[in-house]
C-alpha positions in Angstrom: -14.8 4.6 -8.2 -15.9 2.9 -5.0 -19.3 1.4 -4.6 -22.0 3.3 -2.6 -22.6 1.9 0.9 -26.1 1.6 2.3 -26.2 0.5 6.0 -29.4 -1.0 7.4 -29.8 -2.1 11.0 -32.5 -4.6 10.2 -31.5 -8.3 9.8 -31.4 -9.9 6.4 -34.8 -11.4 6.9 -36.2 -7.9 6.3 -34.8 -7.8 2.8 -36.9 -9.0 -0.2 -35.3 -12.4 -0.8 -36.4 -12.5 -4.4 -34.2 -9.5 -5.3 -31.0 -10.8 -3.7 -28.6 -12.0 -6.4 -25.2 -11.8 -4.7 -25.1 -12.3 -1.0 -22.2 -12.3 1.5 -23.1 -13.8 4.9 -20.7 -13.2 7.7 -21.2 -15.5 10.7 -19.4 -15.4 14.1 -17.1 -18.4 14.5 -18.9 -19.3 17.6 -22.2 -19.9 15.7 -23.7 -23.3 16.3 -25.9 -25.4 14.0 -28.8 -24.3 16.1 -28.1 -20.7 15.3 -28.5 -21.4 11.6 -32.1 -22.3 12.1 -32.9 -18.7 12.6 -31.1 -17.5 9.4 -32.5 -17.5 5.8 -31.0 -19.6 3.0 -29.2 -22.0 5.4 -30.4 -25.2 3.9 -28.0 -24.8 1.0 -25.1 -24.0 3.4 -25.8 -27.1 5.5 -25.8 -29.3 2.4 -22.6 -27.7 1.1 -20.8 -28.2 4.5 -22.0 -31.8 4.7 -20.8 -32.5 1.2 -17.4 -31.1 2.0 -17.3 -32.8 5.5 -16.7 -29.3 7.0 -17.9 -27.6 10.2 -19.2 -24.1 10.6 -16.0 -23.1 12.3 -14.0 -24.1 9.1 -15.6 -21.1 7.3 -13.1 -18.9 9.1 -10.4 -20.2 6.8 -12.2 -21.6 3.8 -15.4 -19.7 2.8 -18.1 -21.7 1.0 -20.3 -20.5 -1.9 -23.7 -21.9 -2.6 -26.6 -21.3 -5.0 -29.7 -19.7 -3.6 -33.3 -21.0 -4.2 -34.0 -17.8 -6.2 -31.1 -18.4 -8.5 -28.7 -16.0 -6.7 -25.3 -16.8 -5.3 -24.3 -16.7 -1.6 -20.8 -16.8 -0.1 -20.5 -17.8 3.6 -17.6 -16.9 5.8 -17.0 -17.0 9.6 -15.3 -14.1 11.4 -12.9 -15.1 14.1 -11.7 -12.2 16.2 -9.0 -14.4 17.7 -7.3 -14.8 14.3 -4.6 -12.5 13.1 -5.9 -9.6 11.0 -4.1 -11.0 7.9 -5.9 -14.3 8.2 -9.3 -12.6 8.7 -8.7 -10.4 5.7 -7.6 -13.4 3.5 -10.8 -15.3 4.4 -13.0 -12.3 3.7 -11.2 -11.6 0.4 -11.8 -15.2 -0.8 -15.5 -15.0 0.2 -16.0 -11.7 -1.7 -14.0 -13.0 -4.7 -16.6 -15.8 -5.2 -19.3 -13.1 -5.8 -17.2 -10.6 -7.7 -16.3 -13.2 -10.3 -19.7 -12.7 -11.7 -19.2 -8.9 -12.0 -22.3 -7.9 -10.0 -23.4 -4.3 -9.7 -24.7 -4.9 -6.1 -23.7 -7.1 -3.2 -25.8 -7.6 -0.1 -23.8 -8.2 3.0 -25.5 -9.7 6.1 -23.5 -9.7 9.3 -24.5 -11.8 12.4 -23.2 -11.5 15.9 -23.0 -8.9 18.6 -20.7 -6.2 20.0 -17.4 -5.1 18.7 -16.7 -8.3 16.8 -19.8 -7.7 14.7 -18.7 -4.2 13.8 -15.2 -5.4 12.9 -16.6 -8.2 10.8 -18.7 -5.6 8.9 -15.7 -3.4 8.4 -13.7 -6.3 7.0 -16.5 -7.3 4.6 -17.2 -3.8 3.4 -13.5 -3.0 2.9 -12.9 -6.3 0.9 -15.9 -5.4 -1.3 -14.7 -1.9 -1.8 -11.1 -2.6 -2.8 -11.9 -5.7 -4.9 -15.1 -4.4 -6.5 -13.5 -1.3 -8.1 -12.0 -1.7 -11.6 -8.3 -1.2 -12.2 -7.2 0.3 -15.5 -7.2 -2.1 -18.4 -6.8 -1.7 -22.1 -8.7 -4.7 -23.5 -11.1 -4.4 -26.4 -13.7 -6.3 -24.3 -13.5 -5.1 -20.7 -15.1 -6.6 -17.6 -17.6 -3.8 -17.6 -18.3 -1.4 -14.8 -17.3 -2.3 -11.2 -19.4 -2.8 -8.1 -21.9 0.1 -7.7 -23.7 -0.6 -4.4 -23.1 -2.5 -1.1 -26.1 -3.0 1.1 -25.1 -3.9 4.7 -27.7 -5.6 6.9 -27.6 -6.4 10.6 -25.3 -3.7 12.0 -26.7 -0.7 13.8 -23.3 0.6 15.2 -21.1 3.2 13.5 -18.5 1.2 11.6 -16.4 4.2 10.8 -17.3 4.1 7.1 -15.8 7.5 6.2 -12.3 6.5 7.5 -12.6 3.0 6.0 -13.6 4.4 2.6 -10.6 6.8 2.8 -8.3 3.9 3.2 -9.9 2.0 0.4 -9.6 5.1 -1.9 -5.9 5.3 -1.0 -5.3 1.6 -1.8 -7.2 1.9 -5.1 -5.2 5.0 -6.1 -1.9 3.2 -5.3 -2.9 0.2 -7.4 -4.3 2.3 -10.3 -1.1 4.2 -10.7 1.1 1.1 -10.3 -0.7 -1.0 -13.0 -0.6 1.8 -15.6 1.7 0.9 -18.6 5.0 2.9 -18.8 4.0 4.7 -22.0 1.1 6.2 -20.1 2.6 6.9 -16.7 5.8 8.7 -17.7 7.4 11.0 -15.1 5.7 14.0 -17.0 2.3 12.4 -17.0 2.7 11.4 -13.3 3.6 14.9 -12.4 0.4 16.2 -14.1 -1.7 13.6 -12.2 -0.1 14.7 -8.9 -0.7 18.4 -9.7 -4.3 17.6 -10.4 -4.8 15.8 -7.1 -3.1 18.7 -5.3 -5.6 21.2 -6.9 -8.6 19.0 -6.0 -7.7 18.6 -2.4 -6.0 21.9 -1.6 -2.5 20.6 -0.9 0.6 22.6 -1.3 2.4 21.7 -4.5 6.0 22.4 -5.7 8.2 20.8 -8.3 12.0 20.5 -8.5 12.7 19.7 -12.2 16.0 18.4 -13.5 17.3 21.9 -14.5 16.6 23.2 -11.0 18.0 20.1 -9.3 21.2 20.3 -11.4 21.6 23.9 -10.4 21.0 23.0 -6.7 23.7 20.3 -6.8 21.4 17.3 -6.5 23.9 15.1 -8.4 22.6 11.7 -7.2 19.1 12.3 -8.6 20.4 14.0 -11.8 22.8 11.1 -12.5 19.8 8.8 -12.9 17.5 11.3 -14.6 20.0 12.5 -17.2 19.7 9.2 -19.2 16.2 9.9 -20.3 14.8 11.9 -23.2 12.9 14.0 -22.5 14.2 15.1 -19.2 10.8 15.1 -17.5 12.0 13.8 -14.1 11.4 15.8 -11.0 11.1 15.7 -7.2 7.5 16.7 -6.4 6.6 18.1 -3.0 3.1 18.0 -1.6 2.0 19.5 1.7 -1.1 18.4 3.6 -1.9 20.5 6.7 -4.4 20.0 9.5 -5.2 22.9 11.9 -5.1 20.7 15.0 -1.8 19.0 14.1 1.0 19.0 16.6 3.3 16.6 14.8 4.8 16.5 11.3 5.9 13.6 9.1 7.7 13.5 5.8 6.7 10.7 3.4 9.2 9.9 0.7 8.5 7.6 -2.3 10.7 6.1 -5.0 8.9 6.8 -8.3 11.0 5.1 -11.1 8.4 4.9 -13.8 10.5 2.4 -15.7 13.7 0.7 -14.8 15.9 -0.7 -17.6 18.9 -1.1 -15.3 20.8 1.5 -17.3 24.2 0.5 -18.6 24.0 -2.6 -16.4 21.0 -3.6 -18.5 18.4 -6.0 -17.0 17.6 -9.2 -18.9 14.0 -9.5 -20.4 12.9 -11.6 -17.5 13.9 -9.1 -14.9 12.9 -6.0 -16.9 9.4 -7.2 -17.4 7.2 -5.5 -14.8 9.6 -2.6 -14.1 6.8 -0.1 -14.8 5.8 -1.0 -11.2 9.1 0.4 -9.8 7.3 3.6 -9.0 5.1 1.8 -6.4 6.8 3.4 -3.4 5.8 6.9 -4.6 2.2 5.6 -5.2 2.1 4.3 -1.6 3.3 7.7 -0.2 0.8 9.6 -2.4 -2.0 7.3 -1.4 -1.4 7.7 2.3 -1.6 11.5 1.8 -5.0 11.1 0.0 -6.3 8.7 2.7 -5.1 11.0 5.5 -6.7 14.0 3.9 -10.0 12.2 3.3 -10.1 11.0 6.9 -8.9 14.4 8.3 -6.0 12.8 10.2 -4.6 15.4 12.6 -1.0 15.5 11.3 1.0 17.7 9.0 2.4 15.7 6.0 5.1 16.7 3.6 5.2 14.1 0.7 8.3 14.0 -1.5 8.0 11.9 -4.7 11.2 11.1 -6.6 9.8 10.7 -10.2 12.2 9.6 -12.9 13.1 6.7 -15.3 16.3 4.7 -15.4 17.2 4.5 -19.1 20.1 3.4 -21.2 21.5 6.2 -23.4 24.8 8.0 -24.3 24.1 10.4 -21.4 23.2 7.8 -18.9 25.4 7.5 -15.8 28.0 4.7 -15.7 29.9 2.5 -13.4 33.0 4.1 -11.7 31.6 7.6 -12.0 31.7 9.8 -8.9 28.8 12.1 -8.3 28.1 14.6 -5.5 24.7 14.4 -3.7 22.7 17.4 -2.6 24.1 17.1 1.0 27.7 17.1 -0.3 28.3 13.4 0.0 30.4 12.0 -2.9 29.2 8.6 -4.3 31.1 6.1 -6.3 28.8 4.4 -8.8 29.1 0.6 -8.7 26.0 -0.6 -10.4 23.6 1.5 -12.5 20.7 -0.7 -11.6 20.9 0.5 -8.0 19.2 3.8 -9.1 16.5 3.8 -6.5 18.9 4.7 -3.6 20.4 7.4 -5.8 17.1 9.3 -6.4 16.0 8.7 -2.8 19.3 10.1 -1.5 18.6 13.7 -2.7 14.9 13.4 -2.0 15.6 12.4 1.6 17.9 15.3 1.9 15.2 17.7 0.9 12.7 16.1 3.2 15.1 16.2 6.2 15.8 20.0 5.6 12.3 20.8 6.8 13.1 19.0 10.1 10.0 16.8 10.4 9.4 14.8 13.5 9.7 11.6 11.5 10.7 10.5 7.9 9.1 7.4 6.4 10.2 6.3 2.9 8.7 3.6 0.7 10.5 1.9 -2.2 10.6 -1.2 -4.2 14.3 -1.1 -3.6 16.2 -4.4 -3.6 15.9 -7.9 -4.9 17.6 -9.2 -1.8 14.5 -8.2 0.2 12.4 -10.4 -2.0 15.0 -13.2 -1.4 14.7 -12.7 2.3 10.9 -12.4 2.6 9.2 -13.4 -0.6 6.1 -11.3 -1.5 4.0 -11.8 1.6 5.8 -9.4 3.9 7.7 -6.2 3.5 10.9 -5.3 5.3 11.5 -2.3 7.4 14.4 -0.5 9.1 14.0 1.9 11.9 16.3 4.3 13.8 14.9 3.3 17.2 13.5 0.3 18.9 10.3 2.2 19.7 9.7 3.1 16.1 10.3 -0.5 15.2 7.8 -1.8 17.7 5.2 0.7 16.5 5.8 -0.4 12.9 5.4 -4.1 13.8 2.2 -3.4 15.7 0.8 -1.4 12.7 1.6 -4.4 10.5 -0.3 -6.8 12.8 -3.3 -4.4 13.1 -3.5 -3.5 9.4 -2.9 -7.0 8.1 0.0 -5.7 6.1 2.8 -7.6 7.8 6.3 -6.3 8.2 9.6 -7.7 9.4 12.3 -5.6 11.1 15.9 -5.9 9.8 19.1 -4.9 11.5 21.0 -1.8 10.4 24.2 -1.9 12.5 27.0 0.5 11.8 29.6 -2.2 11.0 27.7 -3.0 7.7 29.2 0.3 6.4 32.5 -1.4 5.9 31.2 -2.9 2.7 30.4 0.5 1.3 33.9 2.0 2.0 35.3 3.6 -1.2 38.9 4.5 -1.9 37.9 7.5 -4.1 34.6 8.8 -2.7 32.8 9.2 0.6 30.7 6.1 0.0 30.0 3.4 -2.5 26.5 3.2 -3.9 26.4 -0.6 -3.4 28.6 -3.6 -3.8 28.7 -6.2 -6.7 28.5 -9.1 -4.3 24.8 -8.5 -3.5 25.1 -9.9 0.0 22.7 -8.2 2.4 22.0 -5.5 -0.2 18.7 -4.6 1.5 20.7 -3.7 4.7 23.5 -1.9 2.8 20.8 0.1 0.9 19.3 1.2 4.3 22.7 2.1 5.6 23.4 4.1 2.5 20.1 6.0 2.7 20.5 6.8 6.4 23.4 9.1 5.4 20.9 11.5 3.8 18.3 11.7 6.7 20.3 14.3 8.7 19.9 12.2 11.9 16.1 12.6 11.9 13.9 9.7 13.2 13.4 7.5 10.2 11.7 4.4 8.9 12.6 2.8 5.6 10.2 0.2 4.0 11.5 -2.0 1.3 8.3 -3.1 -0.5 8.8 -6.8 -1.2 5.0 -7.2 -0.7 4.0 -4.7 -3.4 3.1 -7.5 -5.8 1.9 -11.0 -4.9 0.5 -13.6 -7.2 -3.0 -14.5 -6.2 -3.5 -11.4 -4.1 -2.5 -10.7 -0.5 -4.6 -10.1 2.6 -7.8 -8.2 1.8 -6.7 -7.4 -1.8 -7.3 -9.9 -4.7 -5.2 -8.2 -7.4 -1.6 -9.1 -7.9 -0.6 -5.5 -7.3 -1.5 -5.2 -3.6 -1.2 -1.5 -2.5 0.8 -2.8 0.4 1.9 0.0 2.7 -1.2 2.2 2.5 -3.1 0.4 5.3 0.1 0.0 7.3 0.9 3.7 6.9 -2.4 4.8 8.2 -2.3 2.4 11.2 1.3 3.5 11.9 0.5 7.2 11.9 -2.5 6.8 14.1 -0.5 4.8 16.7 2.4 7.3 16.4 0.1 10.2 17.0 -1.6 8.5 19.9 1.7 7.8 21.6 2.6 11.5 21.3 -0.8 12.5 22.7 -1.8 14.2 19.4 -5.3 15.7 19.5 -8.3 14.7 17.5 -7.8 10.9 17.0 -11.0 9.3 15.9 -12.5 6.6 18.1 -12.9 4.6 14.9 -9.5 4.0 13.3 -8.6 2.7 9.9 -6.2 0.2 11.4 -8.6 -2.8 11.2 -10.7 -3.1 8.0 
């Protein structure tokens, strides 16, 4: 659950100082030492800056925490609108973390400044408190207790677009909640039940394609992966969000491998650990639907979740098999640990059959993307330069940074097969993230398409606004992208307050 937000236009001086226990003060970077004279609790800040030989402007990169005269704790940060969104979010996350380490039930946020920069600073502070103040699932005998219950915002009389901002925070939290669940709790069957519950709560269309149905339909790529599990609880789940004013449609596709052993090409313990997070792409897609619905985004969304596990068993698929995908393409199996592109192939085919204006898929797909980018960016592939530019801009605006990779046709030579239409992958591993994108493109039926390989789904120490190792990367980007994409098409009903910049 996210904390309740109470917004008060009055400055912090109007608050009873004796009751403030956890305080976040957001200053403009342009603040001068003279400006501090008008603010409460600044003697402690001046002393802390002097001790560290820091200037006020340094608070934009390195927040400072100080004790208050009443025994409370304050965290001081400067907001610099000239910084990249990622850098602003990082500074705000660090400032909030200093307070949340004490597990408070309430945080008071005081924002100083004027105009749009003040509103954006407030948005960044509230968003960081929301996404980091909520508790993620844990199974400890002694837990950290309940999360943050209330945020009191002082000094901002403008509309900060709290409803849309909260929708994005709820989406990010849902994505991370699902991703951290242990694999004995989030099986494909349990995941399907959770998705059905969400669909009922929000009035989304809901349809399931279980293994028996997919086998009858000829979805051999998905079934090849799913058949190794017992029970056969895998499925492709379709959700439909509709808006009466929508003039464009998008299909969101997510890889939902609830645990990945690697199959017959078994992973070692080091690389199998953490593979319950291999469903993160599906959680991103689902979370975008939730956030879009909460914020009433004027777009029709079809969400397709490929939910399965990649297990080792006598029935599991093997190297050198040839399977036929739903669109008739025959695939030579080269490596059973390349299961993500297999389940996505048939899921993309289903998504493309509805002829959406755009397909966007999310997947923790390749190790080579991690090699290329590490965990601080995610990689994307796009079928047009315009889509790529919009995707890059959404990354810059949302603070979830992306890098565009090439997808030229001559890469297909590496996937040539002597016995099938295409190889699933190669054993060399060179440019596997590009080969995976070229493979998936065969199943998009020529529709406009973006593929995101989520190398930023998990980052030690947190990333941007999010302090947890599991980041929810892609949710903020997805909302920012959809808003820009809709605006470029002249879609109606776009809010004057976007969720692009928390």
